[in-house]
KEKE-3310 file (N, C-alpha, C; in steps of 0.2 Angstrom, whole numbers, plus 5000, padded with zeros to 4 digits):
npx = (4798:4807:4819:4833:4840:4849:4847:4850:4858:4857:4862:4869:4878:4882:4892:4900:4905:4909:4920:4928:4933:4941:4952:4955:4958:4967:4978:4983:4994:5008:5007:4998:5008:5018:5009:5007:5001:5010:5023:5032:5032:5033:5020:5012:4996:4986:4971:4960:4949:4942:4934:4929:4921:4925:4934:4950:4965:4977:4992:5007:5026:5041:5055:5073:5084:5094:5101:5118:5118:5121:5138:5146:5143:5133:5119:5105:5091:5082:5088:5082:5078:5066:5052:5056:5044:5033:5021:5011:4996:4982:4970:4953:4941:4927:4926:4920:4916:4907:4900:4892:4883:4874:4861:4852:4852:4866:4873:4867:4876:4886:4899:4903:4899:4893:4892:4904:4915:4913:4914:4926:4934:4931:4940:4954:4953:4953:4965:4974:4971:4977:4991:4993:4993:4999:5012:5012:5009:5020:5031:5031:5022:5015:5010:4999:4989:4981:4979:4987:4979:4967:4959:4941:4935:4936:4936:4949:4963:4961:4970:4978:4977:4967:4971:4984:4998:5015:5029:5044:5057:5073:5082:5079:5081:5089:5093:5101:5118:5118:5126:5128:5116:5105:5093:5075:5071:5083:5091:5082:5089:5101:5102:5095:5104:5116:5112:5118:5124:5129:5129:5117:5107:5098:5106:5114:5122:5116:5108:5115:5120:5107:5105:5118:5115:5102:5106:5115:5108:5103:5090:5089:5083:5073:5078:5067:5062:5065:5067:5078:5087:5086:5081:5078:5067:5065:5057:5055:5055:5050:5057:5069:5073:5077:5090:5099:5100:5107:5118:5124:5135:5130:5132:5134:5121:5113:5119:5114:5100:5101:5102:5091:5083:5088:5092:5080:5070:5069:5062:5051:5044:5030:5036:5044:5040:5040:5051:5062:5076:5088:5098:5112:5104:5092:5078:5071:5057:5048:5036:5025:5018:5026:5030:5033:5039:5031:5024:5015:5005:5004:5003:4994:4990:4999:5010:5022:5026:5032:5027:5019:5026:5031:5043:5052:5055:5060:5061:5055:5062:5058:5065:5062:5060:5054:5038:5037:5023:5007:4991:4975:4958:4939:4925:4912:4896:4885:4891:4896:4904:4910:4927:4926:4927:4924:4908:4897:4887:4875:4861:4847:4840:4830:4819:4824:4832:4844:4861:4869:4883:4893:4906:4911:4923:4931:4943:4960:4978:4993:5012:5022:5029:5036:5030:5033:5045:5045:5048:5053:5047:5053:5057:5066:5068:5072:5078:5078:5086:5077:5070:5058:5061:5058:5064)
npy = (4898:4900:4913:4916:4926:4937:4948:4963:4965:4951:4938:4928:4939:4949:4942:4938:4951:4956:4947:4950:4962:4960:4952:4959:4970:4971:4965:4973:4983:4984:4980:4967:4959:4957:4953:4936:4921:4917:4922:4923:4931:4947:4956:4951:4942:4942:4931:4930:4940:4936:4925:4926:4937:4957:4970:4971:4965:4958:4955:4943:4946:4940:4943:4940:4929:4932:4930:4921:4908:4891:4885:4870:4861:4870:4875:4873:4873:4887:4896:4898:4906:4921:4920:4931:4941:4954:4963:4970:4980:4977:4987:4986:4991:4999:5004:5013:5016:5025:5026:5035:5034:5043:5044:5036:5041:5047:5035:5029:5040:5035:5024:5012:5002:5008:5004:4993:5002:5008:4996:4997:5009:5007:4998:5003:5013:5006:4999:5010:5015:5004:5006:5020:5017:5007:5012:5026:5019:5011:5020:5028:5039:5051:5064:5058:5054:5064:5070:5079:5090:5093:5083:5078:5079:5066:5057:5053:5043:5038:5037:5028:5017:5014:5015:5025:5030:5029:5037:5034:5026:5033:5024:5015:5023:5031:5046:5053:5057:5058:5063:5076:5080:5078:5081:5078:5091:5098:5092:5093:5108:5106:5100:5104:5115:5109:5099:5091:5082:5065:5063:5067:5061:5046:5031:5015:5012:5015:5005:4995:5001:4996:4986:4980:4984:4978:4965:4967:4975:4974:4971:4961:4960:4948:4942:4937:4922:4913:4899:4896:4907:4919:4935:4952:4966:4983:4997:5010:5028:5032:5046:5040:5032:5037:5041:5033:5026:5035:5034:5026:5016:5011:4999:4992:4995:4986:4974:4973:4972:4961:4953:4953:4944:4932:4915:4905:4896:4907:4920:4916:4920:4932:4944:4947:4951:4964:4969:4982:4979:4973:4970:4968:4955:4961:4967:4978:4986:5000:5015:5027:5030:5032:5043:5060:5076:5086:5101:5104:5096:5085:5068:5068:5066:5056:5066:5073:5079:5089:5096:5105:5115:5122:5114:5106:5089:5080:5061:5047:5031:5012:4999:4983:4967:4951:4950:4965:4974:4970:4965:4963:4958:4960:4950:4951:4947:4942:4935:4924:4910:4912:4916:4928:4947:4960:4970:4970:4982:4987:5000:5006:5022:5035:5032:5021:5026:5031:5023:5017:5012:5005:5001:4992:4990:4977:4983:4982:4988:4990:4994:4983:4984:4983:4988:4987:4993:5004:5003:5000:4984:4977:4988:4999:5016:5026:5043:5054:5067:5069:5076:5079:5079:5094:5101)
npz = (4878:4892:4897:4906:4917:4923:4937:4942:4959:4960:4969:4964:4955:4961:4972:4963:4954:4966:4970:4959:4959:4973:4970:4958:4965:4973:4967:4957:4964:4974:4988:4987:4984:4992:5003:5016:5022:5033:5046:5037:5027:5021:5024:5037:5034:5044:5048:5058:5059:5049:5055:5066:5078:5083:5084:5084:5082:5096:5095:5097:5097:5096:5104:5106:5114:5127:5139:5149:5147:5157:5165:5163:5179:5186:5193:5183:5186:5192:5186:5174:5158:5155:5141:5129:5125:5116:5109:5099:5092:5081:5072:5064:5054:5043:5027:5014:4997:4984:4967:4955:4942:4929:4919:4909:4899:4897:4898:4884:4877:4872:4868:4878:4893:4907:4919:4919:4918:4931:4937:4936:4941:4953:4955:4955:4963:4976:4973:4973:4987:4994:4991:4994:5009:5013:5011:5020:5030:5032:5031:5042:5042:5051:5047:5041:5045:5051:5038:5035:5046:5037:5038:5042:5058:5067:5058:5054:5049:5036:5028:5030:5036:5043:5057:5068:5060:5064:5069:5063:5073:5081:5079:5068:5059:5046:5039:5025:5024:5040:5051:5049:5042:5053:5053:5042:5039:5037:5030:5017:5015:5013:5003:4992:4990:4985:4974:4965:4971:4977:4990:4995:4992:4984:4983:4980:4994:5004:5001:5006:5019:5024:5025:5033:5043:5048:5050:5060:5071:5086:5091:5076:5058:5052:5035:5022:5020:5006:4994:4987:4993:5005:5008:5005:5004:4997:4995:4985:4979:4965:4960:4967:4960:4947:4954:4958:4944:4938:4945:4944:4933:4914:4912:4927:4932:4922:4926:4938:4935:4929:4939:4947:4940:4942:4945:4942:4950:4962:4955:4952:4966:4969:4973:4966:4953:4941:4948:4951:4950:4960:4974:4983:4990:4991:4983:4973:4973:4964:4969:4967:4976:4990:5006:5003:5003:4998:4992:4979:4977:4972:4973:4986:4998:5003:5007:5016:5035:5029:5018:5022:5026:5015:5008:4997:4990:4999:4998:5006:5009:5013:5021:5021:5032:5035:5041:5043:5041:5045:5042:5041:5035:5039:5035:5026:5032:5023:5014:5020:5024:5010:5001:5000:5000:5002:5001:4989:4982:4972:4967:4960:4956:4955:4949:4944:4932:4937:4942:4955:4962:4975:4984:5000:5013:5026:5034:5040:5041:5048:5053:5060:5075:5093:5104:5117:5119:5111:5097:5078:5070:5059:5050:5040:5039:5025:5023:5010:4998:4986:4975:4962:4944:4939:4948)
capx = (4804:4808:4823:4839:4840:4853:4846:4854:4862:4857:4866:4877:4881:4885:4897:4903:4908:4914:4926:4932:4936:4946:4956:4960:4962:4975:4982:4984:4996:5015:5006:4996:5015:5020:5004:5005:4996:5015:5025:5038:5028:5034:5016:5008:4989:4982:4966:4955:4942:4937:4930:4927:4919:4930:4938:4955:4969:4982:5000:5015:5032:5046:5063:5078:5085:5097:5105:5123:5116:5124:5139:5145:5134:5130:5112:5101:5084:5081:5089:5078:5073:5060:5053:5056:5041:5031:5016:5008:4988:4979:4965:4951:4937:4923:4929:4914:4917:4903:4901:4885:4881:4870:4859:4852:4853:4872:4874:4868:4879:4896:4898:4906:4895:4896:4892:4910:4917:4910:4919:4935:4936:4935:4947:4958:4954:4955:4972:4979:4970:4980:4994:4995:4990:5005:5019:5012:5009:5028:5037:5029:5020:5010:5006:4993:4984:4973:4979:4991:4976:4963:4952:4935:4936:4934:4939:4956:4966:4957:4974:4985:4976:4961:4973:4990:5005:5019:5034:5051:5061:5079:5086:5076:5078:5093:5093:5105:5121:5119:5124:5128:5112:5101:5084:5073:5073:5092:5093:5082:5090:5107:5100:5094:5111:5120:5107:5120:5129:5125:5129:5109:5102:5098:5110:5114:5125:5111:5104:5120:5119:5101:5107:5121:5107:5098:5112:5121:5108:5105:5086:5090:5076:5072:5074:5060:5065:5061:5066:5084:5090:5086:5082:5074:5064:5066:5051:5060:5049:5051:5062:5074:5076:5080:5094:5099:5102:5112:5122:5129:5136:5124:5134:5133:5115:5113:5119:5108:5094:5101:5105:5086:5080:5092:5089:5076:5062:5066:5058:5042:5041:5028:5040:5050:5037:5040:5055:5068:5081:5091:5105:5114:5101:5087:5074:5070:5050:5045:5031:5024:5014:5030:5029:5037:5039:5031:5019:5013:4998:5005:5002:4993:4988:5006:5014:5026:5025:5037:5025:5015:5030:5032:5048:5048:5060:5061:5058:5056:5059:5057:5068:5058:5060:5048:5032:5038:5017:5002:4986:4967:4950:4934:4920:4902:4891:4881:4896:4899:4908:4916:4932:4927:4930:4921:4903:4897:4880:4872:4857:4847:4837:4827:4813:4827:4835:4852:4865:4874:4890:4897:4909:4913:4928:4931:4950:4966:4982:4999:5020:5024:5030:5039:5027:5035:5051:5043:5055:5048:5049:5056:5057:5073:5067:5078:5076:5083:5084:5075:5065:5055:5064:5059:5067)
capy = (4896:4905:4917:4916:4933:4939:4955:4970:4965:4945:4937:4927:4943:4954:4940:4936:4957:4956:4946:4952:4969:4957:4950:4965:4979:4969:4962:4979:4987:4982:4974:4962:4955:4958:4947:4928:4919:4917:4927:4923:4935:4955:4959:4947:4942:4938:4931:4928:4943:4934:4919:4929:4945:4960:4974:4971:4958:4960:4948:4944:4947:4937:4945:4933:4926:4937:4927:4918:4900:4890:4881:4862:4857:4876:4874:4876:4877:4895:4902:4901:4913:4919:4921:4939:4942:4959:4963:4975:4980:4980:4988:4986:4995:5000:5010:5013:5021:5023:5030:5036:5033:5048:5042:5032:5044:5047:5029:5030:5043:5032:5015:5009:5001:5016:5000:4992:5008:5010:4993:4997:5016:5005:4994:5011:5017:5004:4998:5015:5015:5000:5008:5025:5015:5003:5016:5027:5014:5007:5024:5031:5047:5054:5069:5059:5053:5068:5072:5087:5094:5092:5076:5080:5078:5059:5054:5053:5036:5037:5035:5026:5010:5014:5017:5031:5030:5030:5040:5030:5026:5035:5016:5014:5029:5032:5052:5052:5061:5062:5067:5082:5082:5075:5079:5079:5098:5100:5087:5097:5113:5105:5094:5110:5119:5105:5097:5086:5080:5060:5061:5069:5057:5038:5026:5006:5013:5015:4998:4991:5001:4995:4975:4979:4987:4973:4960:4967:4978:4972:4965:4957:4962:4943:4941:4933:4913:4907:4892:4897:4911:4923:4940:4959:4971:4991:5002:5017:5032:5035:5051:5040:5026:5040:5045:5027:5024:5039:5035:5021:5016:5007:4989:4992:4994:4981:4972:4975:4970:4953:4949:4952:4938:4926:4909:4897:4897:4915:4924:4913:4922:4940:4949:4949:4953:4970:4973:4985:4976:4969:4974:4965:4951:4967:4966:4983:4988:5004:5016:5034:5032:5033:5048:5066:5081:5090:5105:5106:5093:5078:5062:5074:5059:5052:5069:5072:5086:5095:5100:5108:5120:5121:5110:5099:5085:5073:5055:5040:5024:5009:4994:4979:4961:4947:4953:4971:4973:4966:4964:4961:4957:4957:4947:4952:4942:4941:4929:4918:4906:4913:4920:4936:4952:4966:4971:4976:4984:4992:5002:5011:5028:5041:5029:5016:5030:5033:5019:5017:5008:5005:4994:4992:4982:4979:4979:4990:4987:4993:4992:4981:4988:4982:4992:4990:4998:5010:5001:4996:4977:4974:4992:5002:5021:5030:5049:5057:5072:5067:5082:5079:5081:5099:5105)
capz = (4882:4896:4898:4912:4919:4931:4940:4946:4964:4960:4973:4961:4951:4967:4974:4955:4953:4973:4971:4956:4964:4977:4965:4953:4966:4976:4961:4953:4969:4978:4994:4984:4980:4998:5008:5013:5029:5040:5050:5034:5023:5023:5026:5036:5035:5050:5045:5064:5059:5045:5055:5075:5078:5083:5080:5086:5086:5098:5092:5098:5093:5101:5103:5105:5121:5130:5145:5144:5149:5163:5162:5168:5185:5188:5192:5177:5187:5193:5181:5166:5156:5151:5131:5129:5120:5115:5106:5093:5091:5076:5073:5059:5054:5040:5025:5008:4993:4978:4961:4952:4933:4930:4920:4904:4890:4898:4895:4876:4869:4873:4866:4882:4899:4912:4923:4919:4919:4939:4943:4935:4943:4960:4957:4952:4969:4980:4973:4977:4994:4998:4992:5002:5017:5014:5012:5021:5036:5034:5032:5046:5039:5055:5046:5035:5052:5050:5029:5037:5048:5032:5039:5048:5066:5068:5052:5053:5048:5029:5024:5036:5038:5048:5064:5067:5056:5070:5065:5062:5078:5078:5077:5062:5051:5041:5037:5021:5026:5045:5057:5047:5042:5057:5052:5035:5037:5037:5022:5012:5014:5012:4995:4988:4989:4981:4969:4961:4979:4978:4997:4997:4988:4985:4981:4983:4997:5008:5005:5009:5026:5028:5026:5037:5051:5047:5051:5066:5076:5094:5087:5071:5055:5050:5028:5019:5016:4999:4990:4986:4996:5009:5004:5009:4999:4998:4993:4982:4975:4955:4959:4970:4955:4945:4957:4957:4939:4937:4950:4943:4925:4914:4913:4936:4932:4918:4933:4944:4933:4927:4946:4950:4936:4941:4948:4943:4957:4964:4952:4952:4967:4968:4975:4959:4947:4943:4953:4947:4951:4963:4977:4991:4994:4993:4979:4973:4970:4964:4970:4967:4984:4997:5009:5000:5006:4992:4994:4976:4976:4969:4977:4991:5002:5004:5010:5023:5036:5025:5013:5026:5028:5008:5008:4992:4987:5004:5000:5012:5006:5018:5019:5023:5032:5037:5046:5041:5044:5045:5036:5043:5032:5040:5029:5026:5033:5018:5010:5026:5019:5004:5001:4997:5008:5001:4999:4981:4981:4967:4967:4954:4960:4951:4946:4939:4929:4941:4945:4960:4965:4982:4990:5007:5016:5035:5035:5044:5040:5050:5052:5068:5081:5097:5109:5124:5118:5107:5091:5073:5071:5052:5044:5041:5035:5023:5019:5004:4995:4980:4972:4954:4938:4937:4955)
cpx = (4806:4816:4828:4839:4844:4852:4849:4854:4858:4862:4873:4882:4885:4891:4902:4908:4912:4922:4931:4934:4941:4951:4962:4962:4970:4982:4986:4990:4999:5012:5003:5003:5018:5016:5005:5002:5003:5018:5032:5039:5030:5027:5012:5000:4988:4973:4961:4951:4940:4932:4927:4923:4923:4932:4945:4959:4975:4987:5004:5021:5037:5052:5067:5080:5092:5103:5110:5122:5121:5130:5143:5140:5133:5122:5108:5092:5086:5084:5088:5078:5069:5059:5052:5050:5037:5025:5014:4998:4985:4971:4960:4945:4933:4926:4924:4918:4910:4905:4892:4885:4875:4863:4858:4852:4861:4874:4872:4872:4887:4893:4903:4900:4899:4897:4901:4914:4917:4914:4925:4937:4935:4939:4952:4958:4955:4962:4975:4978:4975:4985:4999:4995:4998:5011:5017:5011:5020:5032:5035:5028:5015:5006:4999:4989:4978:4976:4982:4984:4969:4956:4947:4937:4932:4932:4944:4958:4964:4962:4981:4982:4971:4966:4979:4995:5009:5024:5041:5054:5069:5083:5085:5076:5086:5091:5099:5112:5122:5124:5123:5121:5107:5095:5083:5074:5078:5094:5090:5085:5097:5107:5099:5100:5114:5114:5110:5122:5126:5126:5121:5106:5103:5104:5110:5118:5121:5107:5109:5119:5110:5102:5112:5118:5104:5101:5114:5115:5105:5098:5085:5084:5080:5074:5068:5065:5062:5065:5074:5089:5087:5087:5077:5070:5064:5061:5055:5053:5053:5058:5069:5076:5079:5088:5098:5103:5106:5119:5130:5131:5131:5128:5133:5124:5111:5115:5116:5101:5093:5099:5097:5081:5083:5090:5084:5070:5063:5062:5051:5038:5037:5032:5044:5045:5036:5043:5060:5074:5085:5100:5106:5108:5094:5084:5070:5063:5047:5038:5030:5021:5021:5030:5033:5035:5036:5023:5014:5007:5000:5007:5000:4995:4995:5011:5015:5023:5030:5034:5020:5019:5033:5040:5047:5055:5062:5059:5060:5055:5059:5061:5063:5062:5053:5044:5035:5031:5011:4995:4980:4961:4945:4929:4913:4898:4885:4884:4898:4899:4911:4922:4931:4925:4924:4912:4902:4889:4879:4865:4853:4840:4833:4821:4817:4832:4844:4854:4869:4878:4891:4900:4915:4917:4929:4938:4955:4971:4988:5006:5018:5028:5031:5034:5030:5042:5050:5049:5050:5050:5053:5058:5061:5069:5071:5075:5081:5081:5084:5071:5063:5060:5063:5062:5076)
cpy = (4902:4908:4916:4923:4934:4945:4957:4967:4956:4944:4932:4932:4949:4951:4938:4945:4959:4953:4945:4958:4967:4954:4955:4971:4977:4968:4967:4984:4981:4978:4969:4956:4953:4952:4942:4928:4919:4925:4927:4927:4945:4956:4952:4944:4938:4939:4928:4931:4941:4929:4922:4937:4949:4966:4975:4966:4962:4953:4947:4944:4946:4939:4938:4934:4930:4933:4923:4911:4900:4885:4878:4861:4862:4875:4878:4878:4882:4899:4902:4906:4915:4923:4927:4939:4951:4958:4970:4976:4982:4980:4988:4990:4997:5006:5008:5018:5020:5029:5030:5035:5037:5049:5038:5037:5048:5041:5028:5034:5039:5024:5011:5008:5006:5009:4997:4997:5009:5006:4994:5003:5012:5001:4999:5009:5014:5001:5004:5020:5011:5003:5013:5023:5013:5008:5021:5025:5015:5014:5029:5037:5049:5057:5067:5056:5059:5073:5081:5093:5095:5088:5081:5077:5069:5054:5052:5046:5034:5035:5033:5020:5007:5014:5023:5027:5032:5031:5035:5030:5029:5029:5012:5018:5030:5041:5052:5061:5063:5060:5072:5085:5076:5076:5080:5085:5100:5096:5091:5105:5113:5102:5100:5115:5116:5099:5090:5081:5073:5058:5063:5064:5049:5033:5019:5008:5013:5010:4995:4994:4995:4987:4975:4978:4982:4966:4960:4970:4974:4966:4966:4959:4953:4943:4938:4925:4910:4904:4893:4903:4917:4931:4946:4963:4978:4994:5006:5022:5033:5040:5046:5035:5031:5040:5038:5025:5030:5039:5031:5020:5010:5001:4990:4989:4988:4973:4969:4970:4962:4950:4947:4946:4933:4922:4903:4902:4904:4918:4923:4918:4930:4943:4953:4953:4961:4974:4978:4985:4972:4970:4971:4961:4957:4967:4975:4985:4996:5007:5023:5035:5033:5041:5055:5071:5087:5093:5107:5102:5086:5072:5067:5068:5055:5059:5069:5082:5092:5100:5107:5114:5124:5119:5104:5095:5080:5066:5052:5032:5018:5001:4989:4971:4957:4949:4960:4976:4971:4968:4962:4963:4956:4954:4949:4945:4939:4937:4924:4913:4902:4916:4928:4941:4959:4965:4976:4977:4989:4994:5007:5016:5032:5037:5024:5020:5031:5026:5020:5013:5007:4999:4994:4987:4986:4978:4986:4985:4995:4990:4990:4984:4984:4988:4992:4993:5002:5009:4999:4990:4976:4982:4996:5009:5025:5036:5052:5061:5068:5070:5078:5082:5088:5106:5103)
cpz = (4887:4899:4906:4914:4925:4931:4943:4956:4965:4964:4969:4959:4956:4969:4968:4956:4962:4972:4963:4959:4968:4975:4962:4958:4970:4972:4958:4957:4973:4985:4992:4984:4987:5003:5010:5022:5033:5041:5043:5030:5027:5026:5029:5038:5040:5049:5053:5062:5054:5048:5063:5072:5084:5080:5080:5086:5089:5097:5096:5095:5096:5098:5106:5113:5124:5134:5143:5144:5154:5158:5166:5172:5186:5187:5188:5179:5193:5190:5174:5165:5152:5144:5131:5122:5120:5112:5103:5093:5085:5074:5063:5060:5046:5032:5018:5004:4988:4971:4960:4945:4933:4927:4912:4898:4892:4895:4888:4873:4871:4872:4872:4889:4904:4918:4925:4920:4927:4942:4942:4941:4951:4961:4958:4959:4976:4977:4974:4984:4996:4999:4995:5007:5017:5016:5016:5033:5037:5035:5037:5044:5044:5052:5043:5041:5049:5043:5031:5039:5042:5034:5044:5053:5065:5062:5049:5052:5042:5026:5024:5039:5045:5057:5062:5064:5063:5067:5067:5070:5074:5077:5071:5056:5051:5035:5032:5024:5034:5047:5056:5046:5047:5055:5045:5034:5036:5030:5018:5011:5012:5005:4992:4988:4986:4978:4967:4967:4978:4987:5000:4997:4990:4982:4984:4990:5004:5009:5010:5018:5030:5029:5030:5044:5052:5051:5058:5071:5080:5092:5081:5067:5052:5043:5027:5015:5011:4997:4991:4987:5000:5008:5008:5005:5001:4994:4990:4978:4970:4955:4964:4963:4949:4947:4955:4952:4936:4941:4950:4935:4920:4914:4923:4933:4929:4924:4937:4943:4933:4936:4951:4944:4936:4944:4948:4946:4959:4963:4950:4960:4967:4969:4970:4955:4948:4944:4947:4945:4957:4967:4981:4993:4994:4984:4978:4969:4971:4964:4971:4974:4991:5000:5007:5001:5000:4991:4987:4974:4975:4974:4989:4999:5005:5009:5015:5027:5033:5020:5015:5025:5020:5005:5005:4995:4991:5001:5004:5008:5012:5014:5024:5024:5033:5043:5047:5045:5042:5045:5042:5038:5037:5037:5031:5027:5029:5012:5016:5021:5015:5006:5002:5004:5005:5000:4996:4981:4974:4967:4963:4959:4954:4946:4939:4931:4930:4942:4950:4962:4971:4980:4992:5007:5023:5033:5040:5045:5043:5049:5059:5068:5086:5103:5117:5126:5113:5101:5084:5073:5066:5048:5044:5037:5031:5019:5017:5002:4988:4974:4964:4951:4938:4942:4953)
residu = (MET:ALA:ASP:THR:ILE:VAL:ASP:LEU:ASN:ASP:PRO:LEU:ALA:VAL:GLN:LEU:TRP:ALA:LYS:THR:LEU:ASP:VAL:GLU:ALA:LEU:GLY:SER:CYS:ILE:MET:GLY:LYS:LEU:ILE:GLY:THR:SER:SER:ASN:ALA:VAL:ILE:HIS:LEU:LYS:ASP:GLU:MET:GLN:SER:GLU:ALA:GLY:ALA:GLN:ILE:ARG:PHE:GLY:LEU:ARG:ARG:LYS:LEU:SER:ALA:PRO:GLY:GLN:ILE:GLY:ASP:ASP:ASP:LEU:GLU:GLY:ASN:GLU:GLU:LEU:ILE:ASN:ARG:ASP:TYR:ASP:THR:LEU:LEU:ILE:ASN:GLN:GLN:ARG:HIS:ALA:VAL:ARG:VAL:LYS:GLY:ALA:MET:SER:GLN:GLN:ARG:VAL:PRO:TRP:SER:MET:ARG:TRP:GLU:GLY:LYS:GLY:SER:MET:VAL:ASP:TRP:TRP:ALA:GLU:ARG:PHE:GLU:SER:VAL:LEU:CYS:ASN:GLN:LEU:ALA:GLY:ASN:SER:ALA:GLN:ASN:THR:GLU:LEU:GLY:ASN:ALA:PRO:VAL:GLY:LYS:GLU:TYR:ARG:TYR:THR:GLY:MET:GLN:PRO:ALA:VAL:ASP:PRO:ASP:SER:THR:HIS:TRP:ILE:ILE:ALA:ASN:GLU:PRO:THR:THR:ALA:THR:GLU:ALA:ALA:LEU:GLN:THR:ALA:GLY:ALA:ALA:ALA:PRO:THR:ASP:SER:LYS:PHE:GLN:PHE:THR:MET:GLY:LEU:THR:ASP:ASP:CYS:VAL:THR:MET:ALA:GLN:THR:MET:GLN:ILE:LYS:ILE:ARG:PRO:VAL:LYS:MET:PRO:ASP:MET:ASP:CYS:TYR:VAL:GLN:LEU:ILE:HIS:PRO:ASN:GLN:VAL:ARG:GLN:LEU:ARG:ARG:SER:VAL:SER:ASP:GLY:ASP:TRP:SER:GLY:ILE:MET:ARG:ALA:ALA:MET:GLN:GLY:GLY:GLN:ILE:THR:LYS:SER:PRO:MET:PHE:THR:GLY:ALA:ALA:GLY:MET:TRP:ASN:LYS:THR:ILE:TYR:GLN:VAL:THR:PRO:PHE:LEU:PRO:MET:GLY:ASN:SER:THR:GLY:LEU:SER:GLN:TYR:THR:GLN:THR:GLN:LEU:ALA:ALA:THR:GLY:LEU:ASP:GLY:ILE:CYS:ARG:SER:VAL:PHE:LEU:GLY:ALA:GLN:ALA:GLY:VAL:ILE:SER:PHE:GLY:ARG:ASP:HIS:ALA:TYR:LYS:GLY:SER:GLU:ILE:ARG:TYR:LYS:TRP:VAL:GLU:GLU:LEU:ARG:ASP:TYR:ALA:ASN:LYS:LEU:GLY:ILE:SER:ALA:SER:LEU:ILE:TRP:GLY:MET:LYS:LYS:SER:ARG:TYR:VAL:GLY:ILE:ALA:GLN:ASP:HIS:ALA:VAL:ILE:THR:CYS:SER:THR:TYR:SER:PRO:PRO:PRO:SER:MET)
# end
């Protein structure tokens, strides 16, 4: 009787592992909760590159009409207003990583499969890469374009989604206790001198400020529309969550938690999964990959420029509306016609004694910006003095 054998790199096995990586890596990070195929999503998936060749997408961003309109029988013809369009450009490139299993004897010494461990390592690596890129891009952590000067020449943007992160513009950047502390460096100095003073820390009042700005600034930030309500999303650092919990009583925080779980259908949205709470129609999602001025090496690929000067404790939170960022994936030609984005390769070396596993992805991610006026589209960055517990 003949046995059915699925060999190494059998097309079915390759697609299975690639598909598993695709699902698990995005599902393990916040980005997977925010991606959608319409401009109503926080991270808008632009899928043109999955069926067409190219290395960049130029997409339009519509601004509101501003003319007063005509009254009575005044001529409308000749007084029409041009649709106010701006644009942005998203670049994609290939990113790869690999692991190697040392050899058959190493496999013999342990009861678990090194092949499965290799796959798990790839899932973890890609999930962390997605989340660090998401946070560096949205928070405008331009220091990571060159990894604080440590990136090899020509290898920039490994932690910024294949393109440079752009600093927040002044219209979309809140620094706690400004204008007294007009820069992050000034906030660091003032916060370190008064580490328990809440005016330098993350509070729900900053979320209120963001909501007010989103609704009243000249170019308003659209909330994400869901069946039962419109809402925003705010990514906050664990250090900021710690301050948030301490800035309100237990009863107040419990109220926030209940609000995050209310209302039936809205809780079915992925954005609510794992949420730390909700305030003023803003969902709090927590991630340790938000930029921080930490010179100790913790989360080194999300450090801000403050880390290079030895200043610790400044965290950036980001308040997000619809289409705050865009992402695109290329499709590997070997899987043409499928929805698989990764190229998965397993290779035996050293006379089939060593196993190498690689996963590559063609992709790019960035925050949306009005290029014509040099402003962020749907992101407000909030810098606070939020040091680790040891400080």
